[in-house]
C-alpha positions as CSV (number, residue, x, y, z in Angstrom):
1,M,-94.8,-35.1,9.9
2,R,-91.8,-36.4,8.0
3,I,-88.5,-34.7,7.6
4,V,-87.9,-33.8,4.0
5,D,-84.7,-31.7,4.3
6,A,-81.8,-31.1,6.7
7,R,-78.8,-28.9,6.0
8,V,-75.8,-27.5,7.7
9,I,-75.1,-23.8,7.9
10,V,-71.6,-22.6,8.8
11,T,-71.1,-18.9,9.5
12,C,-68.6,-16.6,11.2
13,P,-70.1,-13.3,12.4
14,G,-67.1,-12.6,14.5
15,R,-66.7,-16.3,15.5
16,N,-67.6,-19.6,13.9
17,F,-71.0,-21.3,14.4
18,V,-72.4,-24.5,13.0
19,T,-76.2,-24.7,12.7
20,L,-78.4,-27.5,11.6
21,K,-81.8,-26.6,9.9
22,V,-84.3,-29.5,9.8
23,V,-87.4,-29.0,7.6
24,T,-90.6,-31.1,7.6
25,E,-93.1,-31.9,4.9
26,D,-95.4,-29.3,6.4
27,G,-92.9,-26.6,5.9
28,V,-92.1,-26.3,9.6
29,Y,-88.4,-26.0,10.4
30,G,-86.3,-26.3,13.5
31,L,-82.7,-25.2,14.4
32,G,-80.0,-26.9,16.4
33,D,-76.6,-25.7,17.4
34,A,-73.7,-28.0,16.4
35,T,-70.8,-25.7,17.3
36,L,-67.7,-27.4,18.7
37,N,-65.2,-24.7,19.3
38,G,-62.0,-25.1,17.3
39,R,-63.3,-28.3,15.6
40,E,-66.4,-26.9,13.9
41,L,-65.9,-28.5,10.5
42,A,-65.5,-31.9,12.0
43,V,-69.1,-31.7,13.3
44,A,-70.3,-30.1,10.1
45,S,-68.9,-33.1,8.1
46,Y,-70.3,-35.6,10.5
47,L,-73.8,-34.1,10.1
48,T,-73.6,-33.7,6.3
49,D,-72.0,-37.0,5.5
50,H,-73.5,-39.3,8.0
51,I,-76.5,-38.0,9.9
52,V,-78.5,-35.9,7.4
53,P,-79.1,-38.8,5.0
54,L,-80.5,-40.8,8.0
55,L,-83.0,-38.1,8.9
56,I,-84.8,-37.8,5.6
57,G,-88.2,-39.6,5.9
58,R,-88.1,-39.9,9.7
59,D,-91.0,-38.7,11.8
60,A,-89.9,-35.3,13.3
61,R,-92.2,-36.0,16.3
62,A,-90.2,-39.0,17.4
63,I,-87.6,-37.1,19.3
64,E,-86.5,-39.8,21.8
65,D,-86.5,-42.6,19.2
66,T,-84.4,-40.5,16.8
67,W,-81.9,-39.7,19.7
68,Q,-81.5,-43.4,20.5
69,Y,-81.3,-44.3,16.8
70,L,-78.4,-41.8,16.2
71,Y,-76.6,-42.7,19.4
72,K,-77.0,-46.5,19.5
73,G,-77.2,-47.1,15.7
74,A,-73.8,-45.6,14.9
75,Y,-71.8,-48.3,16.9
76,W,-69.1,-45.7,17.7
77,R,-70.7,-43.9,20.6
78,R,-70.1,-40.7,22.5
79,G,-67.3,-38.2,21.9
80,P,-67.7,-34.5,21.4
81,V,-68.1,-34.6,17.6
82,T,-70.8,-37.3,17.7
83,M,-72.7,-35.8,20.6
84,S,-72.6,-32.3,19.3
85,A,-74.1,-33.6,16.0
86,I,-76.8,-35.5,17.9
87,A,-77.5,-32.5,20.0
88,A,-78.1,-30.4,16.9
89,V,-80.7,-32.9,15.7
90,D,-82.4,-33.2,19.1
91,T,-82.6,-29.4,19.6
92,A,-84.0,-28.9,16.1
93,L,-86.7,-31.5,16.7
94,W,-87.7,-29.8,20.0
95,D,-87.9,-26.5,18.1
96,I,-90.2,-28.1,15.6
97,K,-92.4,-29.7,18.2
98,G,-92.8,-26.4,20.0
99,K,-93.8,-24.6,16.8
100,V,-96.3,-27.3,15.9
101,A,-97.8,-27.2,19.4
102,N,-97.7,-23.4,19.4
103,L,-95.9,-23.5,22.7
104,P,-92.5,-22.4,23.9
105,V,-90.2,-25.4,24.4
106,Y,-90.1,-24.9,28.2
107,Q,-93.8,-25.7,28.3
108,L,-93.2,-29.0,26.6
109,L,-90.6,-29.8,29.3
110,G,-93.1,-29.5,32.1
111,G,-93.6,-25.8,32.3
112,A,-91.6,-23.2,34.3
113,S,-90.1,-24.0,37.7
114,R,-89.1,-20.4,38.2
115,E,-90.0,-16.9,36.9
116,A,-86.7,-16.3,35.3
117,V,-83.2,-17.7,34.9
118,R,-80.4,-16.3,37.1
119,V,-77.2,-15.8,35.1
120,Y,-73.6,-14.9,35.9
121,A,-71.3,-12.6,34.0
122,H,-67.5,-12.6,33.3
123,A,-65.1,-10.0,34.8
124,N,-61.5,-10.3,33.9
125,G,-58.4,-8.1,33.7
126,L,-54.7,-8.2,33.0
127,D,-54.1,-7.4,36.7
128,V,-56.2,-7.1,39.9
129,D,-57.0,-3.5,39.4
130,Q,-58.5,-4.2,35.9
131,A,-60.4,-7.1,37.3
132,V,-61.9,-4.9,40.0
133,K,-63.0,-2.4,37.4
134,A,-64.5,-5.2,35.4
135,V,-66.5,-6.5,38.4
136,A,-67.8,-2.9,39.0
137,H,-68.9,-2.7,35.4
138,Q,-70.8,-6.0,35.5
139,L,-72.5,-4.8,38.7
140,D,-73.6,-1.7,36.9
141,L,-75.2,-4.0,34.3
142,G,-77.3,-5.7,37.0
143,Y,-75.4,-9.0,37.5
144,T,-75.4,-10.3,41.1
145,A,-73.1,-13.3,40.3
146,I,-69.8,-12.7,38.6
147,R,-66.9,-15.0,37.5
148,V,-63.6,-13.3,38.2
149,Q,-60.3,-14.0,36.4
150,S,-57.1,-12.1,36.3
151,G,-53.7,-12.1,34.8
152,I,-51.1,-13.7,37.0
153,P,-47.8,-12.0,37.8
154,G,-44.9,-13.7,36.1
155,I,-47.1,-15.4,33.5
156,R,-47.2,-13.6,30.1
157,S,-50.7,-14.6,29.1
158,T,-53.6,-16.3,31.0
159,Y,-56.4,-18.3,29.4
160,G,-59.7,-16.7,30.3
161,V,-58.4,-13.2,30.3
162,G,-59.0,-10.8,27.3
163,R,-56.1,-8.8,25.8
164,D,-55.8,-5.3,24.4
165,G,-59.1,-4.3,26.0
166,R,-61.0,-6.8,23.9
167,P,-63.7,-9.1,25.3
168,Y,-62.4,-12.5,26.1
169,E,-62.7,-15.0,23.3
170,P,-61.7,-18.6,23.8
171,A,-60.6,-19.4,20.2
172,E,-57.9,-17.4,18.5
173,K,-57.5,-16.8,14.8
174,G,-54.2,-16.9,12.9
175,G,-52.9,-20.3,14.1
176,V,-52.4,-22.1,17.4
177,S,-50.9,-20.0,20.2
178,E,-49.1,-21.4,23.2
179,H,-49.5,-20.3,26.8
180,R,-47.1,-20.9,29.7
181,W,-48.3,-21.9,33.1
182,S,-46.9,-21.9,36.7
183,T,-49.1,-23.6,39.2
184,E,-47.1,-22.1,42.2
185,A,-47.6,-18.6,40.9
186,Y,-51.3,-19.2,40.5
187,L,-51.8,-20.8,43.9
188,T,-50.0,-17.9,45.5
189,F,-51.9,-15.3,43.6
190,V,-55.5,-16.4,43.5
191,P,-56.4,-16.0,47.2
192,R,-55.0,-12.4,47.0
193,L,-57.2,-11.7,44.1
194,F,-60.4,-12.7,45.9
195,E,-59.3,-11.0,49.1
196,R,-59.2,-7.8,47.1
197,I,-62.5,-8.4,45.4
198,R,-64.2,-9.1,48.7
199,S,-62.7,-6.0,50.3
200,E,-63.9,-3.9,47.4
201,F,-67.5,-5.3,47.0
202,G,-68.4,-7.0,50.3
203,D,-70.0,-10.3,51.0
204,D,-73.3,-10.1,49.2
205,L,-71.9,-10.6,45.7
206,D,-71.7,-14.2,44.5
207,L,-68.2,-14.8,43.1
208,L,-67.2,-17.6,40.8
209,H,-63.8,-18.7,39.5
210,D,-62.5,-21.0,36.7
211,V,-59.3,-23.0,37.2
212,H,-59.5,-24.5,33.7
213,H,-58.5,-28.0,34.7
214,R,-55.0,-26.9,35.5
215,L,-54.3,-28.4,38.9
216,T,-53.7,-31.9,40.3
217,P,-56.3,-33.0,42.8
218,I,-54.2,-32.1,45.9
219,E,-53.3,-28.7,44.3
220,A,-57.0,-28.1,43.7
221,A,-57.7,-29.1,47.3
222,R,-55.1,-26.5,48.4
223,A,-56.7,-23.8,46.2
224,G,-60.2,-24.6,47.5
225,K,-59.1,-24.4,51.1
226,A,-57.2,-21.2,50.5
227,L,-60.4,-19.7,48.9
228,E,-62.7,-20.7,51.7
229,P,-62.5,-17.3,53.6
230,Y,-64.0,-15.7,50.4
231,H,-66.9,-18.2,50.2
232,L,-67.0,-18.6,46.4
233,F,-70.3,-19.6,44.7
234,W,-68.1,-22.2,43.0
235,M,-64.6,-23.2,41.9
236,E,-64.9,-24.4,38.4
237,D,-63.0,-27.2,36.7
238,P,-60.3,-27.6,39.4
239,T,-58.7,-30.7,37.9
240,P,-59.2,-32.8,34.7
241,A,-62.2,-35.1,35.3
242,E,-61.4,-38.2,33.2
243,Q,-60.7,-39.8,36.5
244,Q,-63.9,-39.0,38.4
245,S,-62.6,-40.5,41.6
246,A,-59.9,-37.9,41.8
247,F,-62.5,-35.4,43.1
248,R,-62.7,-37.4,46.3
249,L,-59.4,-36.0,47.4
250,I,-60.6,-32.4,46.8
251,R,-63.8,-33.1,48.8
252,Q,-61.7,-34.4,51.7
253,H,-59.9,-31.1,52.1
254,T,-62.2,-28.2,51.2
255,V,-65.8,-27.1,51.4
256,T,-65.5,-24.7,48.5
257,P,-68.3,-25.7,46.1
258,I,-67.1,-27.4,42.9
259,A,-68.5,-27.1,39.4
260,V,-67.4,-29.2,36.4
261,G,-68.6,-30.6,33.1
262,E,-68.6,-28.1,30.2
263,V,-66.4,-30.6,28.3
264,F,-68.5,-33.6,29.2
265,N,-70.6,-35.1,26.4
266,S,-72.6,-37.8,28.2
267,I,-74.1,-38.9,31.5
268,F,-71.3,-41.4,31.9
269,D,-68.7,-38.6,32.1
270,C,-70.4,-37.4,35.3
271,Q,-72.2,-40.4,36.7
272,Q,-69.7,-41.1,39.6
273,L,-69.2,-37.4,40.3
274,I,-72.9,-37.0,40.8
275,Q,-73.7,-40.2,42.6
276,E,-70.9,-39.7,45.1
277,Q,-71.8,-36.0,45.5
278,L,-68.2,-35.1,44.5
279,I,-69.5,-31.9,42.8
280,D,-72.1,-29.3,43.6
281,Y,-72.9,-28.1,40.0
282,I,-72.9,-29.9,36.7
283,R,-72.0,-27.7,33.8
284,T,-72.9,-29.9,30.8
285,T,-74.4,-28.1,27.8
286,V,-77.2,-28.6,25.4
287,V,-74.8,-28.6,22.4
288,H,-72.0,-30.8,23.7
289,A,-74.0,-33.3,25.8
290,G,-76.5,-34.6,23.3
291,G,-79.2,-32.0,23.3
292,I,-82.1,-31.1,25.5
293,S,-83.2,-34.8,25.8
294,H,-79.9,-36.0,27.2
295,L,-79.3,-33.0,29.4
296,R,-82.7,-33.6,31.0
297,K,-81.5,-37.1,32.0
298,I,-78.3,-35.7,33.5
299,A,-80.3,-33.2,35.5
300,A,-82.6,-35.9,36.7
301,L,-79.7,-37.9,38.0
302,A,-78.2,-34.8,39.6
303,E,-81.5,-33.9,41.3
304,L,-81.4,-37.3,43.2
305,H,-78.1,-36.3,44.7
306,Q,-78.6,-32.6,45.4
307,V,-76.4,-31.5,42.6
308,R,-77.6,-28.4,40.7
309,T,-77.1,-27.4,37.0
310,G,-74.9,-24.6,36.0
311,S,-74.6,-24.9,32.2
312,H,-71.7,-23.5,30.2
313,G,-72.8,-20.4,28.2
314,A,-69.8,-18.7,26.7
315,T,-69.8,-17.2,23.2
316,D,-68.6,-20.4,21.6
317,L,-72.2,-21.5,21.8
318,S,-74.6,-19.9,19.4
319,P,-77.8,-18.0,20.2
320,V,-79.6,-21.2,19.2
321,C,-77.9,-23.1,22.1
322,M,-78.5,-20.2,24.5
323,A,-82.2,-20.2,23.7
324,A,-82.3,-24.0,24.2
325,A,-80.4,-23.7,27.5
326,L,-82.8,-21.0,28.8
327,H,-85.8,-23.2,28.1
328,F,-84.1,-26.1,29.9
329,D,-83.0,-23.8,32.8
330,L,-86.5,-22.4,33.3
331,S,-88.1,-25.8,33.5
332,V,-85.6,-28.0,35.4
333,H,-86.2,-28.1,39.2
334,N,-82.6,-28.4,40.3
335,F,-81.3,-25.4,38.3
336,G,-78.5,-23.5,39.9
337,I,-77.2,-20.8,37.6
338,Q,-76.5,-20.1,33.9
339,E,-73.4,-18.7,32.4
340,H,-74.0,-15.6,30.2
341,M,-71.5,-14.0,27.8
342,P,-73.4,-11.7,25.4
343,H,-72.8,-12.3,21.7
344,T,-71.6,-9.6,19.3
345,A,-74.1,-7.4,17.5
346,E,-73.3,-9.2,14.3
347,T,-74.1,-12.6,15.8
348,D,-77.4,-11.3,17.2
349,T,-78.3,-10.0,13.8
350,V,-77.6,-13.4,12.1
351,F,-79.5,-15.2,14.9
352,P,-82.5,-13.0,15.8
353,H,-84.0,-14.2,19.0
354,E,-86.7,-13.7,21.6
355,Y,-84.7,-14.3,24.8
356,T,-84.0,-11.3,27.0
357,Y,-81.7,-10.1,29.8
358,Q,-82.7,-7.9,32.7
359,S,-81.1,-7.2,36.1
360,G,-79.1,-10.4,36.3
361,F,-81.8,-12.7,34.9
362,M,-82.8,-14.0,31.5
363,H,-86.0,-15.4,30.0
364,P,-86.4,-17.5,26.8
365,G,-89.6,-15.7,25.8
366,E,-93.0,-17.0,24.8
367,S,-92.6,-17.6,21.1
368,P,-93.4,-21.1,19.9
369,G,-90.4,-23.4,19.8
370,L,-87.0,-22.1,20.8
371,G,-87.8,-18.5,19.8
372,V,-84.6,-18.1,17.7
373,D,-84.1,-18.0,14.0
374,I,-81.3,-17.6,11.4
375,D,-80.9,-15.2,8.6
376,E,-79.4,-17.5,6.0
377,A,-78.6,-14.7,3.5
378,L,-76.8,-12.7,6.1
379,A,-75.0,-15.8,7.5
380,A,-73.6,-16.5,4.0
381,Q,-71.9,-13.1,4.1
382,Y,-69.7,-14.4,7.0
383,P,-67.6,-17.3,5.7
384,Y,-65.9,-19.8,8.0
385,D,-62.6,-18.4,9.4
386,P,-60.4,-21.0,11.2
387,A,-59.7,-20.4,14.8
388,Y,-58.0,-22.5,17.4
389,L,-58.0,-22.9,21.2
390,P,-54.6,-22.3,22.7
391,V,-52.1,-25.0,23.8
392,N,-51.0,-24.9,27.4
393,R,-47.5,-25.7,28.6
394,R,-45.7,-25.6,31.9
395,M,-42.7,-23.3,32.3
396,D,-40.3,-26.0,31.3
397,G,-42.2,-26.7,28.0
398,T,-44.1,-29.8,29.1
399,M,-47.6,-30.1,27.8
400,H,-50.2,-29.3,30.5
401,D,-53.9,-29.7,30.9
402,W,-56.2,-26.8,30.3
């Protein structure tokens, strides 16, 4: 079952997505997500100029060998562009294998470990009152786990919070915007936010919060300790994780669970974090961490150390990636929770899919393969539209981590 064609489809039904379509000599095709938010065309070029020529003539069934060939054969390993491109190939090949076997991908991964995939929603507002209303809205939609973010007094704009009543979107069109940040204002404010949320909604609701890598390890430890009375499900990305050992300091000072990893692209980015049990949830994604094949290896390492998965699932990942994530989530034993941000109606029309949401849970469906497709004619009606992630600076103008 040789690969005879592979092509890259770039479309923007509200936001930019990069999709790889791999076709076999039997006419079976598979899809893989290659979207790297704000750097979409870099991955599209890597695929078109370097990887696609290598795929023609290869056996579509040899998923592991193809992964190793693309990873080890390039000499220059890892990095978000390379690993997103490899992920697209890997995901497309799993899609093909499922279609040929007439089975949903999760059955090829060992079958279901649970009946459905628990997901969490986003609730955010420009202030605490708006955040409270947003939490109430998500509860009405059936979610039992909700990530809460709010604008911070004294800070004009806060990453992770939508503006003008619009849903939160990470990338912004019209050039790069700059946000200002005050760690002290944040550290003073965030415990008050969750005190209010708990007083409004009680103790049964699972609450999550994203720090967006903006604190030093000792500042993150302070935040985690201050949030302990509100028993968060997790505190996400408390500090940049290039130095994995920095999480030891956070662990020494707080029992607030820690999640990290949506920007990781290989097992080596989280090896120490997992083996030393410095985190509780690993948030690596299908698209940015080398595909289903590599994500399974990360999950296997995590299982040995009682770390659960909690994959990133914002709208910067296409429905192709969401479908792949749900198949992975349903099968993996040490699954924790899955992020869920619903796509726009336009996106769902371009990418018709079988996965469903009901009462705080999702399921990938029983269609062979991933259960997601792409309407290429419709996709062509939404041309690429450049968008950028914002730049973050301290109040004095110094560059700051996310």
